[in-house]
C-alpha positions in Angstrom: 148.7 77.8 -0.5 146.7 79.3 -3.4 144.8 77.0 -5.8 147.2 77.7 -8.6 150.3 76.1 -7.1 148.2 73.2 -5.9 146.9 72.7 -9.5 150.4 73.0 -10.8 151.8 70.4 -8.4 148.8 68.0 -9.0 149.2 68.3 -12.7 152.9 67.6 -12.4 152.4 64.6 -10.3 149.8 63.0 -12.6 151.9 63.7 -15.7 155.0 62.3 -14.1 153.3 59.0 -13.4 152.1 58.9 -17.0 155.6 59.8 -18.3 157.3 57.1 -16.3 155.1 54.4 -17.8 156.3 54.8 -21.4 158.8 56.8 -23.2 160.5 56.9 -26.6 163.7 58.4 -28.0 164.8 62.0 -28.8 163.1 64.0 -26.0 163.1 67.8 -26.2 166.0 69.4 -24.3 165.5 73.2 -24.1 168.9 73.6 -22.4 170.6 72.5 -25.7 169.1 75.5 -27.6 171.7 77.8 -29.2 171.0 81.4 -28.1 172.8 84.7 -28.9 171.2 87.3 -26.6 172.6 86.2 -23.2 176.2 86.8 -24.1 175.9 88.3 -27.6 177.7 85.2 -29.0 176.2 81.9 -30.0 176.2 79.2 -27.2 174.0 76.6 -25.6 171.5 77.9 -23.1 172.9 75.7 -20.4 176.2 77.7 -20.3 174.7 81.1 -19.7 173.6 81.1 -16.1 170.8 83.4 -17.1 167.0 82.9 -17.3 166.2 82.9 -21.0 163.1 81.8 -22.8 163.0 81.1 -26.5 160.0 81.1 -28.9 161.0 79.4 -32.2 159.2 79.8 -35.5 157.5 76.4 -34.8 156.3 77.6 -31.4 154.9 80.8 -32.8 153.2 78.9 -35.7 151.7 76.5 -33.2 150.0 79.3 -31.3 148.4 80.5 -34.6 148.4 84.1 -33.2 148.6 87.1 -35.5 150.1 89.5 -33.0 153.5 88.9 -31.4 152.3 90.2 -28.0 149.7 87.4 -27.9 152.4 84.8 -28.5 154.7 86.4 -25.8 152.0 85.7 -23.1 153.2 82.1 -23.0 156.7 83.0 -21.7 157.2 82.6 -18.0 157.4 85.9 -16.1 156.0 87.9 -19.0 152.7 89.8 -18.6 151.0 91.6 -21.6 148.4 94.3 -20.9 146.4 95.7 -23.8 143.9 98.6 -23.7 141.3 97.0 -26.1 141.6 94.8 -29.1 144.4 94.1 -31.5 146.6 97.2 -32.3 145.6 99.0 -29.1 148.3 100.4 -26.8 150.1 97.5 -25.2 152.3 97.3 -22.1 154.8 94.5 -21.5 156.0 93.5 -18.0 159.0 91.2 -17.3 158.9 89.9 -13.8 156.8 93.0 -13.0 159.2 95.5 -14.4 157.5 97.8 -17.0 158.1 98.1 -20.7 159.7 101.5 -20.3 162.6 99.7 -18.6 162.9 96.9 -21.1 165.0 96.9 -24.3 163.3 95.5 -27.5 165.5 94.6 -30.4 164.7 93.5 -34.0 167.8 91.8 -35.6 170.0 93.6 -33.0 168.4 97.0 -33.7 166.9 98.9 -30.8 163.3 99.9 -31.5 162.5 101.7 -28.3 160.8 104.9 -29.4 162.6 108.0 -28.0 159.6 110.2 -28.8 157.4 108.5 -26.1 157.5 110.0 -22.6 159.7 107.1 -21.2 161.2 105.9 -24.5 159.1 102.7 -24.5 159.2 100.3 -27.4 155.9 100.5 -29.3 155.2 96.8 -29.7 151.4 97.0 -30.4 151.9 96.6 -34.2 154.4 93.7 -34.3 153.0 90.7 -36.1 154.2 87.1 -36.0 154.8 86.8 -39.7 158.5 86.5 -40.7 159.8 85.9 -37.2 162.4 83.1 -36.9 162.7 83.3 -33.1 162.3 85.5 -30.0 164.7 85.4 -27.1 163.5 86.9 -23.8 166.2 87.6 -21.1 164.8 88.2 -17.6 166.5 90.4 -15.1 169.0 93.4 -15.3 171.1 93.2 -18.6 172.7 96.7 -18.9 176.2 95.3 -19.0 175.6 94.2 -22.6 172.6 96.3 -23.6 173.0 99.6 -21.9 170.2 101.9 -20.9 166.7 100.6 -20.4 167.8 97.0 -19.8 166.5 96.9 -16.2 163.7 94.4 -16.6 165.3 92.5 -19.4 165.7 92.2 -23.1 163.3 91.0 -25.9 165.4 90.0 -28.9 163.4 89.4 -32.1 165.2 87.7 -34.9 163.5 87.7 -38.3 163.7 85.0 -41.0 166.9 84.7 -43.0 167.4 83.1 -46.3 168.6 79.5 -46.7 170.2 77.8 -49.7 167.7 76.4 -52.2 164.2 77.8 -53.0 161.6 78.0 -50.3 158.1 79.6 -50.3 155.2 79.8 -47.8 151.8 81.4 -48.1 149.0 81.7 -45.6 145.4 83.0 -45.5 143.1 83.1 -42.5 139.7 84.4 -41.5 137.4 84.3 -38.5 135.6 86.2 -35.7 135.4 90.0 -35.4 135.5 90.1 -39.2 139.2 89.3 -39.0 141.4 88.1 -41.9 145.1 88.0 -42.7 147.3 87.0 -45.6 151.0 86.5 -45.7 153.7 85.2 -48.0 157.5 84.5 -47.7 160.0 83.7 -50.5 163.6 82.8 -49.6 166.5 81.0 -51.1 169.9 81.3 -52.6 173.2 79.5 -52.6 176.1 79.0 -50.2 177.5 82.4 -51.2 174.3 84.5 -51.4 170.9 84.1 -49.7 167.9 86.3 -49.3 164.3 86.4 -48.1 161.3 88.6 -48.5 158.1 88.5 -46.4 154.9 90.6 -46.7 151.7 90.4 -44.7 148.4 92.2 -44.1 146.0 91.8 -41.1 142.6 93.4 -40.8 140.0 93.2 -38.1 136.8 95.1 -37.0 137.9 94.4 -33.5 135.8 95.3 -30.4 135.0 98.5 -28.6 138.0 99.7 -26.7 135.6 101.2 -24.2 134.1 98.1 -22.6 130.8 97.0 -24.1 129.3 96.2 -20.7 129.3 99.9 -20.0 127.1 100.5 -23.1 129.8 101.0 -25.7 129.0 99.3 -29.0 131.1 101.0 -31.6 133.8 98.6 -32.8 137.4 99.9 -33.0 139.0 98.3 -36.0 142.7 97.7 -36.8 144.7 97.2 -39.9 148.4 96.2 -40.2 150.8 96.0 -43.1 154.3 94.6 -42.8 157.2 94.0 -45.1 160.6 92.5 -44.1 163.6 91.2 -45.9 167.2 90.0 -45.6 170.3 89.5 -47.7 173.4 87.6 -46.7 176.5 87.4 -48.8 179.7 85.4 -48.3 182.3 87.9 -49.7 185.2 85.7 -48.8 185.9 82.6 -46.8 186.2 84.7 -43.6 184.0 87.7 -44.6 180.3 87.9 -44.5 177.8 90.8 -45.1 174.3 90.8 -43.6 171.5 93.2 -44.4 168.1 93.2 -42.8 165.1 95.6 -42.9 161.6 95.8 -41.6 158.7 98.2 -42.3 155.5 97.9 -40.2 152.5 100.2 -40.5 149.4 100.1 -38.2 146.1 101.9 -38.2 144.1 101.5 -35.0 140.8 103.1 -33.9 140.4 103.8 -30.2 138.0 105.5 -27.7 138.5 108.5 -25.3 136.8 110.9 -22.9 134.2 112.9 -24.8 132.5 116.0 -23.4 130.4 117.0 -21.5 130.9 114.1 -19.0 134.5 113.3 -19.9 134.0 109.7 -19.0 135.6 106.9 -21.0 133.3 106.0 -23.9 133.0 105.5 -27.6 134.8 108.1 -29.7 135.8 108.3 -33.4 139.6 108.4 -32.6 142.4 106.7 -34.5 146.1 106.6 -34.6 148.7 105.8 -37.3 152.0 104.3 -36.5 155.0 103.4 -38.7 158.1 101.5 -37.7 161.2 101.1 -39.9 164.3 99.3 -38.7 167.4 98.5 -40.7 170.6 96.6 -40.0 173.9 96.2 -41.9 176.7 94.2 -40.5 180.1 93.0 -41.8 181.7 90.0 -40.0 185.4 89.4 -40.4 187.1 86.3 -38.9 190.8 86.3 -38.3 193.4 83.8 -37.0 191.5 80.8 -38.1 188.3 82.0 -36.3 190.0 82.7 -33.0 189.1 86.4 -33.4 185.8 87.4 -34.8 185.1 91.0 -35.7 181.7 92.5 -36.4 181.2 96.1 -37.7 177.6 97.2 -37.8 175.2 100.0 -38.2 171.5 100.0 -37.0 168.7 102.5 -37.5 165.2 102.6 -36.3 162.5 105.2 -36.8 159.0 105.5 -35.2 156.4 107.8 -36.7 153.1 108.2 -34.9 150.1 110.4 -35.2 146.7 110.7 -33.4 143.4 112.0 -34.7 140.2 112.9 -32.9 137.2 113.1 -35.3 139.7 113.7 -38.1 141.5 116.5 -36.3 145.2 115.7 -35.8 146.2 116.1 -32.2 149.9 115.2 -32.4 152.7 114.1 -34.8 155.8 112.4 -33.3 159.0 111.0 -34.7 161.7 109.1 -32.7 164.9 108.0 -34.3 167.9 105.9 -33.1 171.1 105.5 -35.1 173.8 103.2 -33.7 177.4 102.4 -34.9 179.0 99.4 -33.2 182.0 97.2 -33.1 182.1 93.8 -31.4 185.0 91.5 -31.1 185.1 87.9 -29.8 188.5 86.4 -28.9 188.4 82.6 -28.3 191.1 80.7 -26.4 190.3 77.1 -27.0 186.9 75.6 -26.8 186.1 76.8 -23.2 187.2 80.4 -22.9 186.2 83.5 -24.8 186.3 87.3 -24.3 183.7 89.5 -25.9 184.4 93.2 -26.1 183.0 96.2 -28.0 182.3 99.9 -28.5 179.1 101.6 -29.5 178.0 105.2 -30.3 174.3 106.0 -30.5 172.3 109.1 -31.3 168.7 109.5 -30.3 166.5 112.2 -31.8 162.8 113.3 -31.3 160.5 115.7 -33.0 157.1 116.0 -31.3 154.3 118.3 -32.5 151.1 118.7 -30.4 147.8 120.2 -31.4 148.4 123.4 -29.4 152.2 123.6 -29.7 153.5 126.8 -31.3 156.9 125.1 -32.0 157.7 121.4 -32.2 159.8 119.8 -29.5 163.1 118.8 -31.0 166.0 117.3 -29.1 168.8 114.8 -29.4 171.4 113.0 -27.3 174.5 111.0 -27.9 175.7 108.0 -25.9 179.2 106.4 -26.2 179.7 103.0 -24.7 182.4 100.4 -24.2 182.0 96.9 -22.7 183.8 93.7 -22.0 182.7 90.2 -20.9 184.7 87.1 -20.2 183.6 83.5 -20.0 185.3 80.3 -19.1 184.4 76.7 -18.3 186.4 75.0 -15.6 186.6 71.2 -15.0 184.1 70.8 -17.9 181.3 71.6 -15.4 181.5 75.1 -14.1 181.0 78.0 -16.5 181.7 81.5 -15.1 180.8 84.8 -16.8 181.7 88.3 -15.8 181.1 91.6 -17.6 181.5 95.4 -17.2 180.1 98.3 -19.2 180.7 102.1 -19.3 178.1 104.4 -20.8 178.9 108.1 -21.3 175.6 110.0 -21.8 175.3 113.7 -22.9 172.7 114.5 -20.3 173.5 112.8 -17.0 177.2 111.8 -17.6 178.8 108.4 -17.2 177.5 105.2 -15.6 179.1 101.8 -15.0 177.4 98.5 -14.7 178.6 95.0 -13.7 177.3 91.5 -14.0 178.4 88.0 -13.0 176.9 84.6 -13.7 177.6 80.9 -13.1 176.3 77.6 -14.4 177.2 74.2 -13.0 176.4 71.1 -15.0 176.3 67.6 -13.6 175.8 65.4 -16.7 175.6 62.2 -14.7 172.3 63.3 -13.0 171.1 65.7 -15.8 171.3 68.6 -13.4 172.0 72.3 -14.0 172.6 74.8 -11.2 172.7 78.5 -12.2 172.9 81.9 -10.6 173.6 85.5 -11.6 173.8 89.0 -10.2 173.6 92.1 -12.4 173.0 95.8 -12.6 170.7 97.8 -14.8 170.1 101.5 -15.5 167.9 103.8 -17.6 168.9 107.2 -18.7 166.3 109.9 -18.6 164.4 110.1 -21.9 164.5 113.1 -24.1 160.9 113.9 -23.3 161.5 113.7 -19.6 164.3 116.2 -19.9 163.3 118.6 -22.7 159.4 118.7 -22.8 157.2 121.2 -21.1 157.2 118.7 -18.1 161.0 118.2 -18.4 163.6 118.3 -15.7 167.3 118.9 -16.7 168.5 117.7 -13.2 167.1 114.1 -13.5 169.4 111.3 -12.6 169.5 107.8 -14.1 167.2 105.1 -12.8 169.3 102.3 -11.3 168.6 98.7 -10.4 170.4 95.6 -9.2 169.0 92.0 -9.0 170.0 88.4 -8.5 168.5 85.0 -9.1 169.4 81.4 -8.4 167.8 78.2 -9.7 168.1 74.7 -11.1 167.0 72.6 -14.0 166.6 68.8 -13.4 165.9 66.0 -15.9 164.4 62.6 -15.1 163.6 59.5 -17.1 166.2 60.1 -19.7 165.0 63.7 -20.1 161.3 62.8 -20.5 160.6 64.9 -17.4 162.2 68.3 -16.8 161.6 70.5 -13.8 163.0 73.9 -13.0 162.8 76.5 -10.3 164.2 80.0 -10.0 164.1 82.5 -7.2 164.7 86.2 -8.1 164.9 89.5 -6.4 165.4 93.0 -7.8 165.4 96.6 -6.5 164.8 99.7 -8.5 165.9 103.2 -7.3 165.6 106.7 -8.6 162.6 105.8 -10.7 161.4 108.7 -12.8 157.7 109.6 -12.2 155.4 112.4 -13.1 154.8 114.8 -10.2 151.7 117.1 -10.4 152.3 120.7 -9.4 151.0 121.8 -6.0 151.2 125.1 -4.1 154.7 126.2 -3.2 156.5 123.7 -5.4 159.7 125.3 -6.7 159.7 123.3 -9.9 156.4 124.8 -10.9 155.6 128.1 -12.5 152.8 129.8 -14.5 151.2 127.3 -16.9 153.2 124.3 -15.7 151.0 121.5 -14.4 153.7 119.0 -13.4 157.2 117.7 -14.0 159.3 114.6 -13.9 161.5 113.7 -10.9 163.4 110.8 -9.4 160.8 110.0 -6.7 160.0 106.4 -7.2 161.4 103.2 -5.7 160.2 99.6 -6.3 161.1 96.0 -5.5 160.3 92.7 -7.2 160.8 89.2 -5.9 159.3 85.9 -6.7 159.7 82.3 -7.9 159.3 80.7 -11.3 158.5 77.0 -11.6 158.6 75.1 -14.8 157.7 71.6 -16.0 158.2 69.9 -19.3 156.9 66.3 -19.9 157.2 64.2 -23.0 156.0 60.7 -22.2 156.1 59.8 -25.9 157.4 61.6 -28.8 154.0 62.6 -30.0 152.9 64.2 -26.7 154.5 67.3 -25.1 153.1 68.9 -21.9 154.5 72.2 -20.6 153.5 74.2 -17.5 154.9 77.1 -15.6 153.9 79.0 -12.5 155.1 82.5 -11.4 154.6 84.0 -8.0 155.5 87.7 -7.9 155.6 90.4 -5.3 155.7 93.8 -7.2 155.9 96.5 -4.6 155.9 100.3 -4.7 158.4 100.9 -2.0 157.2 104.5 -1.4 153.6 103.4 -0.5 154.2 99.7 0.3 151.4 98.7 -2.1 151.3 96.5 -5.2 152.2 98.1 -8.5 149.3 98.4 -10.9 148.3 95.7 -13.3 150.7 93.1 -12.1 149.1 89.9 -10.8 150.8 88.1 -8.0 150.4 84.7 -9.5 150.1 83.3 -13.0 149.8 79.6 -14.0 150.1 78.5 -17.6 150.0 75.0 -19.2 149.9 73.7 -22.8 149.4 70.3 -24.3 150.5 69.4 -27.9 149.6 66.0 -29.4 150.7 64.9 -32.8 147.9 62.4 -33.2 149.1 61.2 -36.6 151.9 62.2 -39.0 149.4 64.7 -40.5 147.1 65.7 -37.7 148.0 67.8 -34.6 145.9 69.0 -31.6 146.9 71.4 -28.9 145.4 73.4 -26.1 146.6 76.0 -23.6 145.3 77.4 -20.3 146.3 80.5 -18.4 145.1 81.4 -14.9 145.8 85.0 -13.8 145.3 86.1 -10.2 143.8 89.3 -8.9 145.5 92.6 -9.5 144.9 96.3 -9.1 144.3 98.8 -11.8 145.5 101.9 -10.0 148.3 102.8 -7.6 147.6 102.3 -3.9 145.8 99.0 -4.4 142.7 100.8 -5.8 140.2 99.4 -8.3 140.7 95.7 -7.9 140.8 93.6 -11.1 139.4 90.0 -10.6 141.5 87.1 -11.8 140.5 85.0 -14.8 141.1 81.8 -16.6 141.3 81.5 -20.4 141.4 78.3 -22.6 142.5 78.1 -26.2 142.2 75.0 -28.4 143.9 74.5 -31.8 144.1 71.8 -34.5 145.9 71.3 -37.9 145.8 68.7 -40.6 148.1 68.3 -43.6 146.0 67.7 -46.7 149.1 67.0 -48.7 152.8 67.3 -47.7 152.8 71.0 -48.7 149.2 72.0 -47.8 147.8 72.4 -44.3 144.5 73.5 -43.0 144.3 74.7 -39.4 141.9 76.3 -37.0 141.6 77.5 -33.4 139.2 78.8 -30.8 140.5 81.5 -28.6 138.8 82.1 -25.2 136.9 78.9 -25.6 134.5 79.6 -22.7 133.9 83.2 -23.7 135.2 84.6 -20.4 134.4 88.2 -19.7 137.4 89.8 -17.9 139.4 93.0 -17.6 143.1 93.8 -17.6 142.5 97.6 -17.5 139.5 99.1 -15.8 136.9 100.1 -18.3 138.6 98.6 -21.4 137.2 95.7 -23.4 138.9 92.3 -24.0 138.3 89.8 -26.8 135.6 87.2 -26.2 135.4 83.8 -27.9 137.0 83.8 -31.4 136.9 81.1 -34.0 139.4 81.1 -36.9 140.2 78.9 -39.9 143.2 79.1 -42.1 145.1 77.5 -44.9 148.9 77.3 -45.2 151.0 76.2 -48.2 154.7 75.5 -48.3 157.2 74.7 -51.0 
């Protein structure tokens, strides 16, 4: 057994002894959280039969992180890989499945960028300011979310207005010449609420090309974000919701300068802009037995790259979606969710040497239905089906079933699910110079089974989940070789369905609350991410990750917390080449309320200044010390 599971079990045993000695009232129960992403309707997590993790605004605030991707690292099964400092290109893996096979939503609006080669969501610029909660679903979820939902779904929900008047302001500064400022104003009445948030974040950063290779030029980053919401109760059974976000980032990065063309300092930069907007009208009928939601969502990603002030590309990806969702409830234990969606994706890509821009679009029309019922007040069963009709490759049908069995007397939850996922070929993979009009959809199916168990009146909670997933028809880039019929003059390669992969593993979780003021969390993930063509590990996926955090409310005004993450060895390149050594990082944080509405806080990231790599040749942040002030009204 590796040292990480041993450490996990040892920590659990010691903490359980401490927890059994003394406990108070009102323990945390994550299974009671109300979530929306697992079934697209509000319900307790315990009924879903699905592995879902939730980051609340309080959780995010406790991490004191500026970038959302840094906060997501604490979620079980999630790996974040960044090519340098803040704002650098970032990859997200859920149980080993890549970000190109994951749906990312902001307030229900899909922000995956159609202009990227694989239509991956550009999450490098997302900041934590103005986020109310993040729900992360693990495993295939295409029945409700369609294309790309192979690895899972990241659902980001921004702050909504509440009755009354509320305001919050924050300033922070620290290492790497970093500073940020943010403010939120929200309020309203029972009939009309609104909120507005703005933030700016600036840092000199580090060299994207690792400093240990002689690179000293810092690659800075600046981010601006504005988001707002408006909610209006038009009638007792009619509600209008409007939400919008604008995020702009400017990041410097390094490249491969001549004459050696090795990775080193360069005066490169990129500019990225994200706009997302949502408008939804909810109409309840028959005393709430039938709920109807009519909505439109729009997202646009604009990106440009510059090498020594020469623009090398200019891209734009857009998604427009119209949707209807109905929920029919038969009593308190049975509901049917059904809907229809129509989506148009468009791209416009202009490269430095392109004579004409690449322009393409595609329409997808979808219908879905999902039923859920609870039997004997213990067993909740869920089943769903979806049909997507895509302009390029035709129609595809996906299915999903899930079950959750609660035993209240022993505080036990048993859960299992099986589902399918698919990913349609991206516009770039079909229509670019490397495109292939004969591509088929990537497909996946996976299952999981697990349990959650409470002890000592909920003061101790343990969980375990086993999961397996297979991915077929994966679209990969194929370099041209002699005699290849897909190649011609001036064509260096093309996309084709040549990849296969499998993922299996176990997730262990522990939550301890011996007294109200002390909360200990830990999770361990063992993962086997295999390329089934070569039978080698997929790149940049560690086989084991252990995380733990301790939060202690020392007094009514003072709070201390610390977190530790241990990441195992991985490989930077296909075929188990370029081994990346594992590493251990420790962060410590503290906050103190000077007055009921004024708080000073601080943190030390990478306390022991560990030098590590997540991508060969790219730098990572060393020790950072930060101090901030937060005011609330």
